[in-house]
C-alpha positions as CSV (number, residue, x, y, z in Angstrom):
1,M,40.2,-38.1,4.8
2,A,43.8,-38.8,3.9
3,G,44.4,-42.0,1.9
4,N,42.8,-43.8,-1.0
5,W,39.1,-43.7,-1.9
6,Q,37.8,-46.2,-4.5
7,N,34.5,-46.8,-6.2
8,A,33.0,-50.1,-7.4
9,K,34.5,-49.5,-10.9
10,G,38.0,-49.5,-9.4
11,E,38.6,-45.8,-9.9
12,L,40.7,-44.1,-7.2
13,L,40.9,-40.7,-5.6
14,T,43.9,-40.0,-3.4
15,F,44.2,-37.4,-0.7
16,N,47.1,-36.5,1.7
17,H,47.1,-34.1,4.7
18,S,47.1,-31.2,2.3
19,G,44.3,-32.2,0.0
20,L,43.6,-34.0,-3.3
21,T,46.7,-35.6,-4.9
22,S,45.2,-37.6,-7.8
23,S,47.0,-36.9,-11.1
24,D,45.5,-34.3,-13.4
25,M,43.2,-33.1,-10.6
26,T,43.4,-29.9,-8.5
27,G,41.0,-29.5,-5.6
28,S,40.0,-26.3,-3.8
29,F,37.6,-25.7,-1.0
30,L,34.2,-24.5,-2.2
31,D,31.7,-24.7,0.8
32,I,30.2,-26.7,3.5
33,D,26.4,-27.1,3.2
34,Q,23.8,-27.0,5.9
35,D,24.0,-30.8,6.3
36,G,27.7,-30.8,6.9
37,V,28.6,-32.0,3.4
38,L,32.0,-30.6,2.2
39,L,31.9,-29.3,-1.4
40,L,35.3,-29.5,-3.1
41,N,35.7,-27.8,-6.5
42,V,38.0,-29.9,-8.8
43,D,39.7,-28.8,-11.9
44,K,40.4,-31.8,-14.2
45,A,43.0,-31.6,-17.1
46,G,41.1,-31.7,-20.4
47,K,37.6,-31.8,-18.8
48,T,35.2,-29.5,-17.3
49,N,35.3,-28.7,-13.6
50,L,33.3,-30.8,-11.2
51,T,32.3,-30.8,-7.6
52,L,33.2,-33.6,-5.2
53,Y,30.6,-33.9,-2.4
54,I,32.3,-35.4,0.7
55,V,29.5,-36.9,2.7
56,P,30.0,-38.0,6.3
57,A,28.6,-41.3,7.6
58,G,25.1,-41.0,8.9
59,K,24.3,-38.2,6.4
60,T,22.5,-38.3,3.1
61,L,23.3,-36.1,0.1
62,S,20.3,-33.8,-0.2
63,S,17.9,-34.4,-3.0
64,A,18.4,-30.8,-4.0
65,Y,21.7,-31.8,-5.6
66,F,20.0,-34.4,-7.9
67,A,17.9,-33.9,-11.0
68,D,14.8,-35.8,-12.0
69,G,13.8,-36.9,-8.5
70,Q,16.8,-39.1,-7.9
71,T,18.2,-39.7,-4.4
72,D,21.3,-40.7,-2.6
73,T,21.5,-44.5,-3.0
74,S,25.0,-44.8,-1.5
75,D,25.9,-46.6,1.8
76,T,25.0,-43.9,4.4
77,A,26.8,-45.9,7.1
78,K,30.2,-44.9,5.6
79,D,32.0,-41.7,4.8
80,R,31.9,-41.3,1.0
81,I,32.7,-39.0,-1.9
82,I,30.2,-38.4,-4.7
83,S,31.1,-36.6,-7.9
84,S,28.8,-34.1,-9.5
85,E,29.4,-35.8,-12.8
86,D,27.6,-38.9,-11.5
87,L,24.5,-37.3,-9.9
88,A,22.3,-38.0,-13.0
89,E,23.5,-41.6,-13.3
90,D,21.2,-44.5,-12.6
91,S,24.3,-46.4,-11.5
92,L,25.2,-43.9,-8.8
93,A,25.9,-46.6,-6.2
94,E,28.7,-48.0,-8.4
95,K,30.4,-44.6,-8.7
96,V,30.5,-43.5,-5.1
97,Y,34.0,-43.5,-3.6
98,Y,34.6,-45.1,-0.2
99,H,37.7,-44.8,2.0
100,I,39.8,-48.0,1.5
101,S,43.2,-47.1,3.0
102,N,45.1,-44.4,4.9
103,E,48.1,-42.5,3.4
């Protein structure tokens, strides 16, 4: 989990052994769902809160999290992070974060 996670747009999320360290973001544990997806509540400076779904390789984010019949179009062969802000986006695959480097 520790290290840098990046999406296709070049946006980064950074975690250390204690949790999320990206500037202007504070993460706190929310829950683990029945599929083993970790839900991390994130407070963002100047924006509304969001949830980061940390999805293990081999798992698909449940369609229950999506609106309008959308589904998880990310690379299920990799660990990944999906933001609740992006669940309604047609370009979800571009906004999913993948682990690119360790701490």
